[in-house]
C-alpha positions in Angstrom: -103.2 46.6 19.8 -103.8 47.0 16.0 -102.7 44.7 13.4 -100.5 47.6 11.8 -98.9 48.2 15.6 -98.4 44.0 15.9 -96.8 44.3 12.6 -94.7 47.2 13.7 -93.9 44.9 16.6 -93.1 41.7 14.8 -90.6 43.7 12.4 -88.9 45.4 15.6 -88.6 42.0 17.0 -86.8 40.6 13.7 -84.6 43.9 13.8 -83.6 43.1 17.3 -82.6 39.4 16.7 -80.6 40.7 13.6 -78.6 43.1 15.7 -78.2 40.6 18.3 -76.8 37.9 15.8 -74.2 40.8 14.3 -73.4 41.8 17.5 -72.2 38.3 19.3 -70.8 36.6 15.7 -67.1 37.5 16.5 -67.6 36.3 19.9 -69.0 32.9 18.9 -66.5 32.5 15.8 -63.6 33.6 18.6 -64.8 30.6 20.9 -66.4 28.0 18.8 -64.3 28.3 15.9 -67.1 28.2 13.8 -69.1 30.2 11.4 -72.7 29.1 10.6 -74.2 29.5 7.0 -77.6 29.1 7.9 -78.1 31.0 11.1 -80.2 33.7 8.9 -82.4 30.8 7.3 -83.0 29.1 10.6 -84.1 32.5 12.6 -86.5 33.4 9.5 -88.3 29.9 10.0 -88.0 29.9 13.8 -89.2 33.6 14.5 -92.5 33.3 14.2 -92.7 30.6 16.8 -91.1 32.3 19.7 -93.9 34.8 21.0 -96.1 31.7 21.1 -93.7 29.6 22.7 -93.2 32.4 25.6 -97.0 33.2 25.6 -97.9 29.6 26.3 -95.3 28.7 28.3 -96.2 31.7 30.8 -99.4 30.4 30.5 -98.7 27.1 31.3 -96.5 28.0 34.3 -98.7 30.0 35.7 -101.8 27.6 35.2 -99.3 24.9 36.7 -99.0 27.0 39.7 -102.7 27.0 40.5 -103.6 23.3 39.2 -100.9 21.3 37.9 -103.2 18.9 35.3 -104.3 22.4 33.8 -100.7 23.5 33.4 -99.5 20.4 31.7 -102.5 20.5 29.2 -101.5 24.1 28.3 -98.0 23.1 28.4 -98.7 20.6 25.3 -99.5 23.7 23.3 -96.3 25.3 24.0 -94.4 22.0 23.4 -95.7 22.3 19.7 -94.3 25.4 19.0 -90.8 24.0 21.1 -90.7 20.9 18.6 -91.2 22.9 15.4 -88.3 25.3 16.5 -86.2 22.3 17.3 -86.7 20.5 14.1 -86.4 23.6 11.9 -83.0 24.2 13.5 -81.7 20.2 13.0 -83.2 20.6 9.7 -81.4 23.6 8.8 -77.9 22.3 10.7 -78.3 18.9 8.5 -77.6 20.8 5.2 -74.2 20.7 3.8 -71.7 22.9 4.5 -74.3 24.2 7.1 -71.0 25.9 9.0 -67.2 26.7 8.4 -64.5 25.9 10.7 -62.6 28.6 10.8 -59.9 27.4 13.2 -58.2 29.9 15.6 -59.5 33.7 15.1 -57.0 36.3 16.1 -58.3 38.7 19.1 -57.3 41.7 16.7 -59.7 40.9 14.0 -62.5 40.5 16.7 -61.4 44.1 17.9 -61.4 45.4 14.5 -64.4 44.0 13.9 -66.1 45.7 16.8 -64.5 49.0 15.5 -66.1 48.7 12.3 -69.3 47.9 13.6 -68.9 50.9 15.6 -68.3 53.0 13.1 -71.0 51.7 10.8 -73.7 52.3 13.7 -72.7 56.1 14.4 -73.2 56.6 10.5 -76.6 55.2 10.5 -77.4 57.0 13.1 -77.1 60.2 11.3 -79.2 59.7 8.7 -82.9 60.9 8.8 -84.4 58.2 7.6 -83.1 56.0 10.3 -84.3 58.5 12.8 -87.8 58.5 11.5 -87.8 54.9 11.3 -86.5 54.7 15.0 -89.3 57.2 15.9 -92.5 55.1 14.5 -91.0 52.2 16.3 -90.6 54.1 19.5 -94.3 55.7 19.3 -95.8 52.4 18.3 -94.1 50.8 21.3 -95.4 53.5 23.4 -99.2 53.0 22.1 -101.7 53.1 24.9 -103.8 50.4 23.3 -106.0 49.1 20.8 -108.5 51.3 19.0 -111.7 51.4 20.6 -114.6 49.7 18.6 -118.3 49.1 19.1 -118.8 45.4 20.2 -119.9 43.4 17.3 -118.2 45.3 14.8 -116.9 43.2 11.8 -113.3 43.8 12.8 -114.2 42.3 16.1 -116.0 39.5 14.4 -113.5 38.4 12.2 -111.1 38.5 15.2 -113.2 36.0 17.0 -113.4 33.8 13.9 -109.6 33.8 13.7 -109.2 32.5 17.3 -111.8 29.9 17.0 -110.0 28.8 13.8 -106.4 28.8 15.4 -107.9 27.1 18.7 -109.4 24.4 16.3 -106.2 24.0 14.4 -104.1 23.6 17.5 -106.5 20.7 18.8 -106.2 19.0 15.6 -102.7 19.2 15.4 -102.3 18.0 19.2 -105.0 14.9 18.2 -103.2 14.4 15.3 -99.7 14.2 17.3 -101.2 11.7 20.0 -102.4 9.3 17.2 -99.1 9.2 15.4 -97.4 8.5 18.9 -99.6 5.4 19.3 -97.7 2.0 19.7 -97.3 0.2 16.1 -97.3 -3.4 17.5 -93.7 -3.9 17.1 -90.7 -3.8 19.4 -88.6 -0.8 19.2 -84.8 -1.1 21.0 -83.5 1.9 20.5 -79.6 2.5 21.9 -79.5 6.0 22.4 -76.4 8.1 21.8 -75.4 9.7 25.3 -71.9 9.5 24.7 -69.3 7.5 26.5 -71.9 5.5 28.6 -75.0 3.3 27.9 -78.7 3.9 27.5 -81.1 1.4 26.0 -84.8 2.6 25.4 -87.3 -0.2 24.6 -90.8 0.2 23.5 -93.0 -3.1 23.5 -95.8 -3.8 20.7 -98.6 -2.6 23.3 -96.1 0.5 24.4 -94.8 -0.5 27.6 -91.6 1.5 28.3 -88.2 -0.1 29.8 -85.2 2.2 30.2 -81.6 -0.2 30.6 -79.0 2.6 32.1 -78.6 6.1 31.6 -75.7 7.7 30.1 -73.2 9.9 31.5 -75.3 13.0 31.1 -78.5 14.1 33.2 -79.4 16.7 30.6 -78.7 14.6 27.6 -80.9 11.1 28.4 -83.9 13.9 29.6 -83.3 15.5 26.2 -83.1 12.4 24.2 -85.9 10.6 26.0 -88.2 13.6 25.3 -88.0 13.4 21.7 -88.5 9.8 22.0 -91.9 9.7 23.9 -95.0 11.1 23.5 -95.2 14.7 24.9 -97.9 13.4 27.4 -96.0 10.6 28.8 -94.3 10.9 32.0 -94.2 7.4 33.2 -91.8 4.3 32.2 -92.8 0.9 33.4 -89.4 -0.5 34.4 -85.8 1.2 34.7 -82.8 -1.1 35.2 -79.6 0.0 36.5 -76.8 -2.4 34.9 -74.2 -1.2 37.6 -73.8 2.3 39.4 -70.7 3.5 37.2 -71.1 7.4 36.5 -71.4 6.6 32.6 -74.5 4.3 33.5 -76.1 6.0 36.6 -75.9 9.5 36.1 -78.6 10.0 33.3 -80.9 7.9 35.2 -80.9 10.4 38.7 -83.4 13.0 36.8 -85.4 10.2 35.3 -86.4 9.2 39.1 -86.9 12.8 39.6 -88.9 14.0 36.8 -90.8 10.6 35.6 -93.3 8.1 37.3 -91.5 4.9 37.5 -93.4 1.6 38.1 -90.3 -0.5 39.4 -86.2 -0.8 39.3 -84.0 -3.7 38.9 -80.4 -3.4 39.8 -77.3 -6.2 40.5 -77.6 -5.4 44.1 -73.8 -4.8 44.1 -73.2 -2.0 46.6 -71.0 1.1 45.2 -69.7 3.9 47.1 -70.4 6.7 45.2 -73.0 9.9 45.9 -74.8 9.0 42.6 -75.9 5.5 43.6 -76.5 6.9 47.3 -78.6 9.6 45.5 -80.4 6.7 43.6 -81.3 4.6 46.5 -82.5 7.8 48.5 -84.9 8.8 44.9 -86.2 5.2 45.3 -86.9 5.1 49.0 -88.6 8.8 48.8 -90.7 7.8 45.9 -91.8 4.2 47.2 -90.5 2.7 43.9 -90.8 -1.3 44.0 -87.0 -2.1 44.0 -85.6 -5.8 43.1 -82.4 -7.2 42.8 -81.9 -8.5 39.4 -80.9 -12.6 39.6 -80.1 -15.1 37.3 -83.3 -16.8 36.4 -86.1 -14.0 36.5 -88.2 -13.3 33.6 -90.6 -10.5 32.8 -93.3 -11.5 30.4 -95.1 -7.9 29.1 -98.0 -9.7 27.8 -97.4 -8.9 24.1 -95.4 -11.9 23.0 -92.1 -9.9 24.6 -89.9 -11.7 27.6 -87.1 -10.0 29.0 -84.9 -12.8 30.9 -82.7 -11.9 33.3 -79.5 -13.8 32.9 -76.6 -12.6 35.1 -75.7 -11.8 38.1 -76.6 -15.3 39.9 -77.7 -15.6 43.2 -73.8 -14.7 44.9 -72.2 -11.8 43.5 -68.7 -12.2 41.8 -65.7 -11.4 44.0 -62.1 -10.8 43.6 -62.2 -10.2 40.0 -60.2 -7.5 38.4 -63.6 -5.5 37.8 -66.1 -6.9 40.3 -68.5 -3.9 39.6 -68.6 -4.4 35.8 -68.5 -8.5 36.3 -71.9 -7.9 38.5 -73.5 -6.0 35.6 -77.2 -6.9 35.3 -77.2 -9.1 31.7 -80.7 -9.4 30.2 -82.0 -11.2 27.0 -84.8 -9.5 25.1 -86.9 -11.7 22.8 -90.0 -11.7 20.6 -90.9 -14.2 18.0 -87.5 -15.6 16.4 -85.6 -12.1 17.3 -83.9 -11.4 19.9 -81.5 -8.9 21.8 -78.4 -9.7 24.3 -77.6 -6.4 26.6 -75.1 -7.2 28.5 -73.8 -4.0 30.3 -70.1 -3.6 31.0 -69.5 -7.3 31.7 -65.6 -8.6 31.3 -64.4 -11.5 30.1 -64.9 -13.3 33.6 -68.5 -13.1 33.5 -68.5 -13.8 29.9 -66.8 -17.0 30.9 -69.6 -17.4 33.7 -72.2 -16.9 31.0 -70.9 -19.4 28.7 -70.4 -22.3 31.5 -74.0 -21.6 32.8 -75.7 -23.2 29.6 -78.3 -20.5 29.4 -79.2 -19.3 26.2 -77.0 -16.9 24.4 -77.9 -17.0 20.9 -79.1 -13.6 19.8 -79.7 -11.8 16.8 -78.7 -8.2 18.2 -75.5 -8.2 20.6 -74.6 -4.7 22.5 -71.2 -5.0 22.7 -70.2 -5.6 26.4 -68.3 -2.3 27.6 -68.3 -0.3 24.9 -66.1 -2.6 22.9 -63.4 -2.5 25.5 -60.3 -4.8 25.0 -61.1 -6.8 28.5 -64.6 -7.8 27.1 -66.0 -9.7 23.7 -64.0 -12.7 24.1 -64.0 -15.4 20.8 -65.9 -17.8 23.3 -68.5 -15.6 23.9 -69.1 -13.9 21.0 -69.3 -17.3 19.4 -71.8 -18.4 22.1 -74.1 -15.2 21.1 -73.4 -15.6 17.4 -75.4 -12.2 16.6 -76.3 -11.2 13.2 -76.0 -7.2 14.5 -73.6 -5.8 16.8 -74.2 -2.3 18.3 -71.5 -0.5 20.3 -72.4 2.2 22.6 -69.4 4.4 22.4 -68.5 8.2 22.8 -66.6 9.9 20.1 -62.9 10.2 20.8 -63.0 8.8 24.3 -60.0 8.8 26.5 -60.7 5.0 27.3 -59.7 4.3 23.1 -62.8 2.3 22.9 -63.5 0.2 21.1 -60.7 -1.7 21.1 -58.8 -2.5 17.5 -58.7 -6.1 18.6 -62.4 -6.3 19.5 -63.3 -4.5 16.0 -61.0 -7.2 14.1 -63.2 -10.2 16.0 -66.6 -8.7 15.3 -65.5 -8.2 11.9 -64.6 -11.6 11.3 -67.9 -12.7 12.8 -70.4 -10.2 11.3 -68.8 -8.3 8.6 -68.1 -4.2 8.9 -71.4 -3.5 7.6 -73.0 -5.4 10.4 -71.2 -3.3 13.0 -73.2 0.0 14.3 -71.5 2.4 16.8 -73.1 5.2 18.4 -69.9 7.7 18.0 -70.4 7.1 13.9 -74.2 6.4 13.5 -75.8 8.5 16.1 -78.9 6.7 18.1 -79.5 3.6 16.6 -83.0 2.2 16.6 -83.6 -1.9 15.8 -87.4 -2.7 15.4 -88.9 -6.1 14.8 -92.2 -7.9 14.4 -90.5 -10.9 15.9 -89.4 -12.2 12.1 -88.2 -9.3 10.3 -85.7 -6.5 11.7 -85.6 -2.6 10.3 -82.7 -0.5 11.4 -82.8 3.3 11.8 -79.7 5.7 12.4 -79.5 9.5 13.0 
């Protein structure tokens, strides 16, 4: 196809996208009660990348059916254009007044909109210039192919040069992205914004990866991990399930399905729910080493980072008001002078046992137990941990009323409001440390 025909195709594609936006606009406004003011800018930015997403995505799919490693490598090219698309949408959506909340929209206004749109369409169809434009676009679409040119012609040489330059540019970008994704020699602890649940992603100074819990949504965790991990990386060294409530285990099921997991830890407390059964089935199917977490276990990553299991003990707790929560796996992550206490959903019964055990609880950063619920974060426990920063993993407007006002008051007295971060307010919270200093990044 000639360059002019390609240009006409792109223009037609843009016009089609515009027509689709105009047509579905009232449906979006009616259902979501919001009007985007940046949709035209967003589409203008992402439209050039979409043909390449489809092209390389299709090529990668076909190649993967023939030989999976080849499909994965070709998929990296599609990943570049997909990542550009996502970032362009995120940036435009972050603009002030990117959308307007219109509240309830009357169905009669939607009908009036479509009536006016139908009338405008009929009028436009009567214009001779419009008919000529449509005819040109139709004949361009029905073109039988590119003009025949002799081999080795200047036109062919220029095209070959452009293809070569484009290929080298794509290769250079992939190499640059890969280099930028290499470990930076610091410990990264990322409290992922997955709604009303827990999910903590840890990357050690040498790039080993640990995932603690997965949150309540399979799709949310996979999406977040895709942005957090290098595009070629499909393995996680260690997955820890603190306990098998849905808001902790749901996101881990697709992780076991799609990633190569080195080993898993859980408390050994048996849960009678389908997700936990699926968890055990996947571990067996994929022959993933599975170890019961027990107080006294220590995992050294070889780069100065140590993960210590503080709870549960050899015998699981029984006859508490919430046995599943109180048998959560509690870990303490430390590098140099900086430490993180990650207590799952333990409540005051388990907190009291930890304080009485005499184990090292003092930590720089505390992940508030049980999403800041009122049955956790007792004064004795908080004083024993004595954190400088508290992170609360919690969903916005959750039905449980987390975090509890009483807990927030205790935390405020302990560390001050400015040192309390919440995923419902701050989004994903990343704490980076070199063992002496810490840096905090939030969405």
